[in-house]
N, CA, C and O atoms as a CHARMM CRD file, in Angstrom:
* protein
*
  360
    1    1 MET  N    156.97100  84.29900  46.68600 PROA 1      0.00000
    2    1 MET  CA   157.53100  84.39900  48.01200 PROA 1      0.00000
    3    1 MET  C    156.43800  84.76300  49.02900 PROA 1      0.00000
    4    1 MET  O    156.43000  84.23900  50.14300 PROA 1      0.00000
    5    2 LEU  N    155.53600  85.64000  48.65500 PROA 2      0.00000
    6    2 LEU  CA   154.45400  86.02500  49.55900 PROA 2      0.00000
    7    2 LEU  C    153.48900  84.86000  49.78700 PROA 2      0.00000
    8    2 LEU  O    152.98900  84.66400  50.89500 PROA 2      0.00000
    9    3 LYS  N    153.23600  84.09700  48.73400 PROA 3      0.00000
   10    3 LYS  CA   152.36400  82.93700  48.88100 PROA 3      0.00000
   11    3 LYS  C    152.98500  81.90400  49.81300 PROA 3      0.00000
   12    3 LYS  O    152.31000  81.29900  50.64600 PROA 3      0.00000
   13    4 GLU  N    154.29300  81.72400  49.64700 PROA 4      0.00000
   14    4 GLU  CA   155.00100  80.75500  50.48400 PROA 4      0.00000
   15    4 GLU  C    154.95900  81.18900  51.95200 PROA 4      0.00000
   16    4 GLU  O    154.76600  80.35100  52.83400 PROA 4      0.00000
   17    5 ASN  N    155.13400  82.47400  52.22300 PROA 5      0.00000
   18    5 ASN  CA   155.06200  82.99100  53.59500 PROA 5      0.00000
   19    5 ASN  C    153.65600  82.81600  54.17000 PROA 5      0.00000
   20    5 ASN  O    153.50200  82.47300  55.34200 PROA 5      0.00000
   21    6 ALA  N    152.64700  83.04700  53.36000 PROA 6      0.00000
   22    6 ALA  CA   151.26900  82.90000  53.81900 PROA 6      0.00000
   23    6 ALA  C    150.96500  81.43900  54.16200 PROA 6      0.00000
   24    6 ALA  O    150.29700  81.15100  55.15500 PROA 6      0.00000
   25    7 ILE  N    151.46300  80.52400  53.33200 PROA 7      0.00000
   26    7 ILE  CA   151.24300  79.09400  53.58400 PROA 7      0.00000
   27    7 ILE  C    151.94700  78.67000  54.87300 PROA 7      0.00000
   28    7 ILE  O    151.37800  77.95400  55.69600 PROA 7      0.00000
   29    8 LEU  N    153.18900  79.12000  55.03500 PROA 8      0.00000
   30    8 LEU  CA   153.94200  78.76800  56.23800 PROA 8      0.00000
   31    8 LEU  C    153.32800  79.40800  57.48300 PROA 8      0.00000
   32    8 LEU  O    153.32300  78.79600  58.55100 PROA 8      0.00000
   33    9 ALA  N    152.82000  80.61600  57.35800 PROA 9      0.00000
   34    9 ALA  CA   152.17300  81.28300  58.49600 PROA 9      0.00000
   35    9 ALA  C    150.90900  80.52300  58.89700 PROA 9      0.00000
   36    9 ALA  O    150.63100  80.36400  60.08600 PROA 9      0.00000
   37   10 ARG  N    150.14800  80.05700  57.91700 PROA 10     0.00000
   38   10 ARG  CA   148.93300  79.30200  58.19400 PROA 10     0.00000
   39   10 ARG  C    149.25800  77.97000  58.87400 PROA 10     0.00000
   40   10 ARG  O    148.58200  77.57200  59.82200 PROA 10     0.00000
   41   11 LYS  N    150.29800  77.28300  58.38500 PROA 11     0.00000
   42   11 LYS  CA   150.72100  76.02700  59.01100 PROA 11     0.00000
   43   11 LYS  C    151.18000  76.26600  60.44800 PROA 11     0.00000
   44   11 LYS  O    150.86900  75.48900  61.35000 PROA 11     0.00000
   45   12 ASN  N    151.92200  77.35100  60.64300 PROA 12     0.00000
   46   12 ASN  CA   152.40900  77.70600  61.97900 PROA 12     0.00000
   47   12 ASN  C    151.23200  77.94800  62.92600 PROA 12     0.00000
   48   12 ASN  O    151.24200  77.47900  64.06400 PROA 12     0.00000
   49   13 TYR  N    150.22400  78.67600  62.45700 PROA 13     0.00000
   50   13 TYR  CA   149.03400  78.95700  63.25800 PROA 13     0.00000
   51   13 TYR  C    148.30300  77.65900  63.60900 PROA 13     0.00000
   52   13 TYR  O    147.90200  77.46100  64.75600 PROA 13     0.00000
   53   14 ASP  N    148.13300  76.78900  62.63400 PROA 14     0.00000
   54   14 ASP  CA   147.44500  75.51200  62.86900 PROA 14     0.00000
   55   14 ASP  C    148.20300  74.64800  63.87500 PROA 14     0.00000
   56   14 ASP  O    147.59800  74.02100  64.74500 PROA 14     0.00000
   57   15 LEU  N    149.52500  74.61900  63.74900 PROA 15     0.00000
   58   15 LEU  CA   150.32000  73.81400  64.67000 PROA 15     0.00000
   59   15 LEU  C    150.27700  74.37200  66.09300 PROA 15     0.00000
   60   15 LEU  O    150.24600  73.60600  67.05600 PROA 15     0.00000
   61   16 LYS  N    150.27500  75.69000  66.23100 PROA 16     0.00000
   62   16 LYS  CA   150.18300  76.29300  67.56600 PROA 16     0.00000
   63   16 LYS  C    148.82200  75.99200  68.19800 PROA 16     0.00000
   64   16 LYS  O    148.73400  75.72400  69.39700 PROA 16     0.00000
   65   17 LYS  N    147.78400  76.03800  67.40300 PROA 17     0.00000
   66   17 LYS  CA   146.44500  75.73600  67.90100 PROA 17     0.00000
   67   17 LYS  C    146.35800  74.27500  68.33800 PROA 17     0.00000
   68   17 LYS  O    145.81000  73.97200  69.39800 PROA 17     0.00000
   69   18 GLN  N    146.89200  73.38000  67.52800 PROA 18     0.00000
   70   18 GLN  CA   146.88800  71.95700  67.85900 PROA 18     0.00000
   71   18 GLN  C    147.70800  71.69700  69.11800 PROA 18     0.00000
   72   18 GLN  O    147.31800  70.88100  69.95400 PROA 18     0.00000
   73   19 ASN  N    148.83300  72.38000  69.25900 PROA 19     0.00000
   74   19 ASN  CA   149.68900  72.21500  70.42900 PROA 19     0.00000
   75   19 ASN  C    148.95800  72.65500  71.69300 PROA 19     0.00000
   76   19 ASN  O    149.04400  71.98800  72.72400 PROA 19     0.00000
   77   20 ALA  N    148.23900  73.77500  71.61900 PROA 20     0.00000
   78   20 ALA  CA   147.50200  74.25500  72.78700 PROA 20     0.00000
   79   20 ALA  C    146.42700  73.25300  73.20700 PROA 20     0.00000
   80   20 ALA  O    146.23400  73.02500  74.40100 PROA 20     0.00000
   81   21 GLU  N    145.72900  72.65400  72.25000 PROA 21     0.00000
   82   21 GLU  CA   144.71200  71.64500  72.55500 PROA 21     0.00000
   83   21 GLU  C    145.34000  70.41400  73.20500 PROA 21     0.00000
   84   21 GLU  O    144.79400  69.85900  74.15800 PROA 21     0.00000
   85   22 LEU  N    146.48800  69.99400  72.68200 PROA 22     0.00000
   86   22 LEU  CA   147.15800  68.81600  73.23100 PROA 22     0.00000
   87   22 LEU  C    147.67600  69.07100  74.64200 PROA 22     0.00000
   88   22 LEU  O    147.67700  68.16300  75.47400 PROA 22     0.00000
   89   23 VAL  N    148.10700  70.27400  74.91500 PROA 23     0.00000
   90   23 VAL  CA   148.57300  70.61200  76.26400 PROA 23     0.00000
   91   23 VAL  C    147.41700  70.50100  77.25300 PROA 23     0.00000
   92   23 VAL  O    147.59600  69.97100  78.34900 PROA 23     0.00000
   93   24 LEU  N    146.23100  70.99400  76.88400 PROA 24     0.00000
   94   24 LEU  CA   145.06400  70.89400  77.76600 PROA 24     0.00000
   95   24 LEU  C    144.66000  69.43900  78.00300 PROA 24     0.00000
   96   24 LEU  O    144.33700  69.05400  79.12700 PROA 24     0.00000
   97   25 ILE  N    144.67800  68.64600  76.95200 PROA 25     0.00000
   98   25 ILE  CA   144.33400  67.23100  77.09300 PROA 25     0.00000
   99   25 ILE  C    145.35300  66.52700  77.98800 PROA 25     0.00000
  100   25 ILE  O    144.98200  65.70200  78.82300 PROA 25     0.00000
  101   26 ASN  N    146.62400  66.84900  77.81800 PROA 26     0.00000
  102   26 ASN  CA   147.68600  66.24000  78.61500 PROA 26     0.00000
  103   26 ASN  C    147.52300  66.58300  80.09300 PROA 26     0.00000
  104   26 ASN  O    147.69100  65.71000  80.94400 PROA 26     0.00000
  105   27 GLU  N    147.20100  67.83100  80.41500 PROA 27     0.00000
  106   27 GLU  CA   147.01200  68.23300  81.81000 PROA 27     0.00000
  107   27 GLU  C    145.84200  67.47600  82.42900 PROA 27     0.00000
  108   27 GLU  O    145.92600  67.03000  83.57300 PROA 27     0.00000
  109   28 ASP  N    144.75700  67.33200  81.68100 PROA 28     0.00000
  110   28 ASP  CA   143.59100  66.61100  82.18500 PROA 28     0.00000
  111   28 ASP  C    143.92500  65.14500  82.45600 PROA 28     0.00000
  112   28 ASP  O    143.56700  64.60400  83.50200 PROA 28     0.00000
  113   29 LEU  N    144.60700  64.51100  81.51600 PROA 29     0.00000
  114   29 LEU  CA   144.95700  63.10300  81.68800 PROA 29     0.00000
  115   29 LEU  C    145.95000  62.90200  82.83100 PROA 29     0.00000
  116   29 LEU  O    145.86100  61.91200  83.55700 PROA 29     0.00000
  117   30 ASN  N    146.88400  63.82100  82.99700 PROA 30     0.00000
  118   30 ASN  CA   147.84200  63.71400  84.10300 PROA 30     0.00000
  119   30 ASN  C    147.14000  63.85300  85.44700 PROA 30     0.00000
  120   30 ASN  O    147.49400  63.15800  86.39900 PROA 30     0.00000
  121   31 SER  N    146.15000  64.73900  85.54300 PROA 31     0.00000
  122   31 SER  CA   145.43100  64.88300  86.80900 PROA 31     0.00000
  123   31 SER  C    144.61300  63.63100  87.11500 PROA 31     0.00000
  124   31 SER  O    144.51400  63.23300  88.27500 PROA 31     0.00000
  125   32 ARG  N    144.02300  63.00300  86.09300 PROA 32     0.00000
  126   32 ARG  CA   143.29400  61.75600  86.30900 PROA 32     0.00000
  127   32 ARG  C    144.22800  60.62700  86.71200 PROA 32     0.00000
  128   32 ARG  O    143.91700  59.84100  87.60800 PROA 32     0.00000
  129   33 LEU  N    145.36600  60.55000  86.05300 PROA 33     0.00000
  130   33 LEU  CA   146.32500  59.48900  86.33200 PROA 33     0.00000
  131   33 LEU  C    146.90500  59.61800  87.73500 PROA 33     0.00000
  132   33 LEU  O    147.22600  58.60900  88.36400 PROA 33     0.00000
  133   34 ALA  N    147.04200  60.83000  88.23000 PROA 34     0.00000
  134   34 ALA  CA   147.59300  61.03800  89.56700 PROA 34     0.00000
  135   34 ALA  C    146.73100  60.37800  90.63000 PROA 34     0.00000
  136   34 ALA  O    147.23500  59.99800  91.68700 PROA 34     0.00000
  137   35 LEU  N    145.43700  60.23500  90.36400 PROA 35     0.00000
  138   35 LEU  CA   144.56100  59.57100  91.32800 PROA 35     0.00000
  139   35 LEU  C    144.90200  58.10500  91.48900 PROA 35     0.00000
  140   35 LEU  O    144.72800  57.54300  92.57000 PROA 35     0.00000
  141   36 TYR  N    145.38000  57.48400  90.44200 PROA 36     0.00000
  142   36 TYR  CA   145.64600  56.05500  90.47500 PROA 36     0.00000
  143   36 TYR  C    147.10000  55.71200  90.76700 PROA 36     0.00000
  144   36 TYR  O    147.40100  54.56200  91.08600 PROA 36     0.00000
  145   37 GLU  N    147.99500  56.66100  90.66800 PROA 37     0.00000
  146   37 GLU  CA   149.41100  56.37700  90.87300 PROA 37     0.00000
  147   37 GLU  C    149.85500  56.58100  92.30900 PROA 37     0.00000
  148   37 GLU  O    150.98700  56.23600  92.64800 PROA 37     0.00000
  149   38 ASN  N    149.00900  57.12500  93.16000 PROA 38     0.00000
  150   38 ASN  CA   149.38800  57.34900  94.54300 PROA 38     0.00000
  151   38 ASN  C    149.42900  56.00500  95.26300 PROA 38     0.00000
  152   38 ASN  O    148.39600  55.34800  95.39000 PROA 38     0.00000
  153   39 PRO  N    150.60200  55.58200  95.73500 PROA 39     0.00000
  154   39 PRO  CA   150.70300  54.25100  96.33300 PROA 39     0.00000
  155   39 PRO  C    150.05800  54.15600  97.71100 PROA 39     0.00000
  156   39 PRO  O    149.84200  53.04800  98.20200 PROA 39     0.00000
  157   40 HSD  N    149.74300  55.28400  98.35100 PROA 40     0.00000
  158   40 HSD  CA   149.19800  55.25500  99.69500 PROA 40     0.00000
  159   40 HSD  C    147.67300  55.33100  99.72400 PROA 40     0.00000
  160   40 HSD  O    147.07900  55.30200 100.80200 PROA 40     0.00000
  161   41 THR  N    147.04400  55.42700  98.58600 PROA 41     0.00000
  162   41 THR  CA   145.59800  55.51800  98.52500 PROA 41     0.00000
  163   41 THR  C    145.02300  54.16400  98.13300 PROA 41     0.00000
  164   41 THR  O    145.35900  53.63200  97.07600 PROA 41     0.00000
  165   42 PRO  N    144.15300  53.59900  98.98000 PROA 42     0.00000
  166   42 PRO  CA   143.55800  52.31800  98.61600 PROA 42     0.00000
  167   42 PRO  C    142.60600  52.48800  97.44100 PROA 42     0.00000
  168   42 PRO  O    142.05300  53.57100  97.24800 PROA 42     0.00000
  169   43 PRO  N    142.40900  51.44400  96.65900 PROA 43     0.00000
  170   43 PRO  CA   141.55000  51.55100  95.48400 PROA 43     0.00000
  171   43 PRO  C    140.12800  51.98300  95.80900 PROA 43     0.00000
  172   43 PRO  O    139.47500  52.63100  94.99200 PROA 43     0.00000
  173   44 SER  N    139.64000  51.62500  97.00600 PROA 44     0.00000
  174   44 SER  CA   138.26800  51.98300  97.34700 PROA 44     0.00000
  175   44 SER  C    138.11700  53.47600  97.60700 PROA 44     0.00000
  176   44 SER  O    137.00700  54.00300  97.51900 PROA 44     0.00000
  177   45 ALA  N    139.20300  54.16600  97.92500 PROA 45     0.00000
  178   45 ALA  CA   139.12700  55.59100  98.21900 PROA 45     0.00000
  179   45 ALA  C    139.48200  56.45300  97.01200 PROA 45     0.00000
  180   45 ALA  O    139.30800  57.67100  97.05100 PROA 45     0.00000
  181   46 GLN  N    139.97200  55.83800  95.95100 PROA 46     0.00000
  182   46 GLN  CA   140.31800  56.60100  94.76300 PROA 46     0.00000
  183   46 GLN  C    139.05600  56.99900  94.03300 PROA 46     0.00000
  184   46 GLN  O    138.16900  56.17800  93.79800 PROA 46     0.00000
  185   47 THR  N    138.98600  58.25900  93.68000 PROA 47     0.00000
  186   47 THR  CA   137.78800  58.74800  93.01500 PROA 47     0.00000
  187   47 THR  C    138.16700  59.56600  91.79800 PROA 47     0.00000
  188   47 THR  O    139.30600  60.00700  91.64700 PROA 47     0.00000
  189   48 ILE  N    137.20700  59.75300  90.95400 PROA 48     0.00000
  190   48 ILE  CA   137.36200  60.63100  89.80500 PROA 48     0.00000
  191   48 ILE  C    136.52900  61.86100  90.09500 PROA 48     0.00000
  192   48 ILE  O    135.58300  61.79500  90.88100 PROA 48     0.00000
  193   49 LYS  N    136.85400  62.96100  89.48600 PROA 49     0.00000
  194   49 LYS  CA   136.19400  64.21900  89.78300 PROA 49     0.00000
  195   49 LYS  C    134.68000  64.12200  89.69200 PROA 49     0.00000
  196   49 LYS  O    133.98100  64.75900  90.48000 PROA 49     0.00000
  197   50 LYS  N    134.15700  63.34900  88.76100 PROA 50     0.00000
  198   50 LYS  CA   132.70900  63.22300  88.60400 PROA 50     0.00000
  199   50 LYS  C    132.08200  62.63200  89.85500 PROA 50     0.00000
  200   50 LYS  O    131.03200  63.09200  90.30400 PROA 50     0.00000
  201   51 ARG  N    132.72600  61.60800  90.42400 PROA 51     0.00000
  202   51 ARG  CA   132.17200  60.99300  91.62700 PROA 51     0.00000
  203   51 ARG  C    132.29700  61.92400  92.81500 PROA 51     0.00000
  204   51 ARG  O    131.44000  61.90300  93.69800 PROA 51     0.00000
  205   52 GLU  N    133.35500  62.75400  92.86500 PROA 52     0.00000
  206   52 GLU  CA   133.50000  63.71000  93.95300 PROA 52     0.00000
  207   52 GLU  C    132.37100  64.72800  93.91200 PROA 52     0.00000
  208   52 GLU  O    131.85100  65.11700  94.95800 PROA 52     0.00000
  209   53 LYS  N    131.98600  65.16500  92.71900 PROA 53     0.00000
  210   53 LYS  CA   130.89600  66.12200  92.60300 PROA 53     0.00000
  211   53 LYS  C    129.59500  65.50300  93.08800 PROA 53     0.00000
  212   53 LYS  O    128.81900  66.16600  93.77600 PROA 53     0.00000
  213   54 LYS  N    129.34000  64.23900  92.74100 PROA 54     0.00000
  214   54 LYS  CA   128.12900  63.56800  93.17900 PROA 54     0.00000
  215   54 LYS  C    128.11700  63.43400  94.70200 PROA 54     0.00000
  216   54 LYS  O    127.08700  63.63700  95.34600 PROA 54     0.00000
  217   55 ARG  N    129.26800  63.09300  95.26400 PROA 55     0.00000
  218   55 ARG  CA   129.35500  62.90400  96.70900 PROA 55     0.00000
  219   55 ARG  C    129.10300  64.22000  97.43200 PROA 55     0.00000
  220   55 ARG  O    128.43300  64.23800  98.46500 PROA 55     0.00000
  221   56 LYS  N    129.62800  65.31400  96.90600 PROA 56     0.00000
  222   56 LYS  CA   129.42300  66.60300  97.55000 PROA 56     0.00000
  223   56 LYS  C    127.96200  67.01100  97.50500 PROA 56     0.00000
  224   56 LYS  O    127.46500  67.63800  98.44100 PROA 56     0.00000
  225   57 SER  N    127.27400  66.66600  96.43700 PROA 57     0.00000
  226   57 SER  CA   125.87400  67.03200  96.33800 PROA 57     0.00000
  227   57 SER  C    125.02200  66.24300  97.33100 PROA 57     0.00000
  228   57 SER  O    123.99600  66.74600  97.78800 PROA 57     0.00000
  229   58 LYS  N    125.42200  65.03000  97.67200 PROA 58     0.00000
  230   58 LYS  CA   124.67700  64.22100  98.62900 PROA 58     0.00000
  231   58 LYS  C    125.02000  64.60300 100.06700 PROA 58     0.00000
  232   58 LYS  O    124.28900  64.23900 100.98800 PROA 58     0.00000
  233   59 GLY  N    126.09200  65.31300 100.27200 PROA 59     0.00000
  234   59 GLY  CA   126.55100  65.62300 101.61700 PROA 59     0.00000
  235   59 GLY  C    127.63600  64.64500 102.01400 PROA 59     0.00000
  236   59 GLY  O    127.77100  63.58000 101.41200 PROA 59     0.00000
  237   60 SER  N    128.40000  64.99900 103.01200 PROA 60     0.00000
  238   60 SER  CA   129.49300  64.10100 103.41500 PROA 60     0.00000
  239   60 SER  C    128.94600  63.05900 104.38600 PROA 60     0.00000
  240   60 SER  O    128.51400  63.38700 105.49100 PROA 60     0.00000
  241   61 ARG  N    128.97200  61.82900 103.96600 PROA 61     0.00000
  242   61 ARG  CA   128.50300  60.72800 104.78400 PROA 61     0.00000
  243   61 ARG  C    129.69100  59.91300 105.26100 PROA 61     0.00000
  244   61 ARG  O    130.70300  59.79300 104.57100 PROA 61     0.00000
  245   62 LYS  N    129.54700  59.36000 106.44500 PROA 62     0.00000
  246   62 LYS  CA   130.59900  58.50000 106.95200 PROA 62     0.00000
  247   62 LYS  C    130.38500  57.09100 106.43700 PROA 62     0.00000
  248   62 LYS  O    129.26800  56.70800 106.09300 PROA 62     0.00000
  249   63 ARG  N    131.45200  56.32800 106.38800 PROA 63     0.00000
  250   63 ARG  CA   131.36500  54.95000 105.94100 PROA 63     0.00000
  251   63 ARG  C    130.78300  54.07300 107.04400 PROA 63     0.00000
  252   63 ARG  O    130.88500  54.39500 108.22800 PROA 63     0.00000
  253   64 GLY  N    130.18200  52.97600 106.64700 PROA 64     0.00000
  254   64 GLY  CA   129.69500  51.99900 107.60200 PROA 64     0.00000
  255   64 GLY  C    128.21100  52.11200 107.85400 PROA 64     0.00000
  256   64 GLY  O    127.50900  52.90700 107.22900 PROA 64     0.00000
  257   65 ALA  N    127.75400  51.30000 108.77900 PROA 65     0.00000
  258   65 ALA  CA   126.32900  51.26200 109.10200 PROA 65     0.00000
  259   65 ALA  C    125.94100  52.50200 109.89600 PROA 65     0.00000
  260   65 ALA  O    126.77400  53.06600 110.60600 PROA 65     0.00000
  261   66 PRO  N    124.69600  52.92900 109.78600 PROA 66     0.00000
  262   66 PRO  CA   124.25700  54.10000 110.53900 PROA 66     0.00000
  263   66 PRO  C    124.17000  53.79300 112.03300 PROA 66     0.00000
  264   66 PRO  O    124.13500  52.62900 112.43200 PROA 66     0.00000
  265   67 LYS  N    124.13400  54.84300 112.85700 PROA 67     0.00000
  266   67 LYS  CA   124.03500  54.66500 114.30800 PROA 67     0.00000
  267   67 LYS  C    122.71300  53.97500 114.63400 PROA 67     0.00000
  268   67 LYS  O    121.68200  54.25100 114.02100 PROA 67     0.00000
  269   68 GLY  N    122.76800  53.07300 115.61200 PROA 68     0.00000
  270   68 GLY  CA   121.57200  52.35200 116.00800 PROA 68     0.00000
  271   68 GLY  C    121.31600  51.10100 115.19000 PROA 68     0.00000
  272   68 GLY  O    120.32300  50.41000 115.41600 PROA 68     0.00000
  273   69 HSD  N    122.19400  50.79800 114.24500 PROA 69     0.00000
  274   69 HSD  CA   122.04200  49.60400 113.42000 PROA 69     0.00000
  275   69 HSD  C    122.20100  48.36900 114.30300 PROA 69     0.00000
  276   69 HSD  O    123.15400  48.27900 115.07700 PROA 69     0.00000
  277   70 LYS  N    121.26700  47.41200 114.18900 PROA 70     0.00000
  278   70 LYS  CA   121.28000  46.22900 115.03700 PROA 70     0.00000
  279   70 LYS  C    122.53800  45.40200 114.83100 PROA 70     0.00000
  280   70 LYS  O    123.13400  44.94000 115.80400 PROA 70     0.00000
  281   71 GLY  N    122.94500  45.21000 113.61500 PROA 71     0.00000
  282   71 GLY  CA   124.13900  44.42500 113.33500 PROA 71     0.00000
  283   71 GLY  C    123.82900  42.94400 113.28900 PROA 71     0.00000
  284   71 GLY  O    122.86200  42.48300 113.89500 PROA 71     0.00000
  285   72 VAL  N    124.63900  42.21400 112.58100 PROA 72     0.00000
  286   72 VAL  CA   124.43000  40.77700 112.43900 PROA 72     0.00000
  287   72 VAL  C    125.78400  40.10100 112.60400 PROA 72     0.00000
  288   72 VAL  O    126.74200  40.42500 111.90300 PROA 72     0.00000
  289   73 THR  N    125.85300  39.15000 113.54700 PROA 73     0.00000
  290   73 THR  CA   127.08000  38.37300 113.72200 PROA 73     0.00000
  291   73 THR  C    126.71400  36.90300 113.84200 PROA 73     0.00000
  292   73 THR  O    125.59600  36.56300 114.23000 PROA 73     0.00000
  293   74 ARG  N    127.63300  36.05800 113.51900 PROA 74     0.00000
  294   74 ARG  CA   127.39700  34.62100 113.63700 PROA 74     0.00000
  295   74 ARG  C    127.45000  34.22600 115.10700 PROA 74     0.00000
  296   74 ARG  O    128.20500  34.82200 115.87500 PROA 74     0.00000
  297   75 PRO  N    126.66900  33.24000 115.50900 PROA 75     0.00000
  298   75 PRO  CA   126.75200  32.77000 116.89500 PROA 75     0.00000
  299   75 PRO  C    128.08200  32.05300 117.12700 PROA 75     0.00000
  300   75 PRO  O    128.63100  31.43500 116.21500 PROA 75     0.00000
  301   76 THR  N    128.58900  32.14200 118.34500 PROA 76     0.00000
  302   76 THR  CA   129.85200  31.49800 118.68700 PROA 76     0.00000
  303   76 THR  C    129.64900  29.99100 118.74400 PROA 76     0.00000
  304   76 THR  O    128.75900  29.52100 119.45300 PROA 76     0.00000
  305   77 PRO  N    130.45700  29.21900 118.01200 PROA 77     0.00000
  306   77 PRO  CA   130.27900  27.76400 118.03300 PROA 77     0.00000
  307   77 PRO  C    130.75100  27.18100 119.36400 PROA 77     0.00000
  308   77 PRO  O    131.63400  27.75300 120.00300 PROA 77     0.00000
  309   78 PRO  N    130.18500  26.06300 119.78900 PROA 78     0.00000
  310   78 PRO  CA   130.64300  25.44300 121.04100 PROA 78     0.00000
  311   78 PRO  C    132.05600  24.88500 120.84900 PROA 78     0.00000
  312   78 PRO  O    132.40400  24.44600 119.75300 PROA 78     0.00000
  313   79 PRO  N    132.86100  24.90100 121.89800 PROA 79     0.00000
  314   79 PRO  CA   134.23500  24.39500 121.77100 PROA 79     0.00000
  315   79 PRO  C    134.23700  22.89000 121.49900 PROA 79     0.00000
  316   79 PRO  O    133.42100  22.15100 122.04900 PROA 79     0.00000
  317   80 ASP  N    135.15800  22.44700 120.64800 PROA 80     0.00000
  318   80 ASP  CA   135.26200  21.02500 120.34400 PROA 80     0.00000
  319   80 ASP  C    136.32400  20.34200 121.20200 PROA 80     0.00000
  320   80 ASP  O    136.37700  19.11300 121.25100 PROA 80     0.00000
  321   81 ARG  N    137.17500  21.12400 121.88400 PROA 81     0.00000
  322   81 ARG  CA   138.15900  20.55400 122.80600 PROA 81     0.00000
  323   81 ARG  C    138.55400  21.62300 123.81300 PROA 81     0.00000
  324   81 ARG  O    138.38200  22.81600 123.56100 PROA 81     0.00000
  325   82 VAL  N    139.08100  21.19700 124.94700 PROA 82     0.00000
  326   82 VAL  CA   139.50500  22.10700 126.01000 PROA 82     0.00000
  327   82 VAL  C    140.99000  21.87200 126.24200 PROA 82     0.00000
  328   82 VAL  O    141.42100  20.73200 126.41600 PROA 82     0.00000
  329   83 VAL  N    141.77100  22.94100 126.24500 PROA 83     0.00000
  330   83 VAL  CA   143.20900  22.84900 126.46500 PROA 83     0.00000
  331   83 VAL  C    143.51900  23.50100 127.79800 PROA 83     0.00000
  332   83 VAL  O    143.16100  24.65700 128.02300 PROA 83     0.00000
  333   84 ASP  N    144.18300  22.76800 128.68800 PROA 84     0.00000
  334   84 ASP  CA   144.55200  23.29900 129.99100 PROA 84     0.00000
  335   84 ASP  C    145.92200  23.95600 129.86000 PROA 84     0.00000
  336   84 ASP  O    146.93600  23.26500 129.76700 PROA 84     0.00000
  337   85 SER  N    145.95700  25.24900 129.85400 PROA 85     0.00000
  338   85 SER  CA   147.22200  25.95400 129.65900 PROA 85     0.00000
  339   85 SER  C    147.91800  26.24500 130.97900 PROA 85     0.00000
  340   85 SER  O    149.06300  26.69700 130.96900 PROA 85     0.00000
  341   86 TYR  N    147.27000  26.00400 132.12000 PROA 86     0.00000
  342   86 TYR  CA   147.88600  26.28300 133.41400 PROA 86     0.00000
  343   86 TYR  C    148.98800  25.29700 133.72700 PROA 86     0.00000
  344   86 TYR  O    150.00700  25.70300 134.28700 PROA 86     0.00000
  345   87 ASN  N    148.84500  24.03000 133.39900 PROA 87     0.00000
  346   87 ASN  CA   149.82000  23.00200 133.72600 PROA 87     0.00000
  347   87 ASN  C    150.83900  22.80200 132.61000 PROA 87     0.00000
  348   87 ASN  O    151.62500  21.85600 132.65600 PROA 87     0.00000
  349   88 ARG  N    150.83700  23.63400 131.66000 PROA 88     0.00000
  350   88 ARG  CA   151.75600  23.48900 130.52500 PROA 88     0.00000
  351   88 ARG  C    153.17600  23.81200 130.98400 PROA 88     0.00000
  352   88 ARG  O    153.37300  24.78300 131.71500 PROA 88     0.00000
  353   89 THR  N    154.15200  23.03600 130.58100 PROA 89     0.00000
  354   89 THR  CA   155.55400  23.29300 130.93300 PROA 89     0.00000
  355   89 THR  C    156.26900  23.86800 129.72100 PROA 89     0.00000
  356   89 THR  O    155.95400  23.53100 128.58000 PROA 89     0.00000
  357   90 LEU  N    157.22200  24.72800 129.97900 PROA 90     0.00000
  358   90 LEU  CA   157.96500  25.35100 128.88700 PROA 90     0.00000
  359   90 LEU  C    159.19700  24.59400 128.53900 PROA 90     0.00000
  360   90 LEU  O    159.93200  24.99300 127.63500 PROA 90     0.00000
């Protein structure tokens, strides 16, 4: 009877330890999943904690080109036809 109690106590201890580990893993996975399940966050803004740490170390930068950037745009093509909208009847 004492051996049986010792075996059951050991199994109980092992199961409690395993349960505690699984709870921690579950919390971590749920926090990661929450980043991707938010319907209002665009995919480009979704981050994982590792990338947030890297971003904080670099400082907070704004998106886009820096101030004073020359910029590049295509030249406006010449019109291929002219529509007179003043004489148009409804």
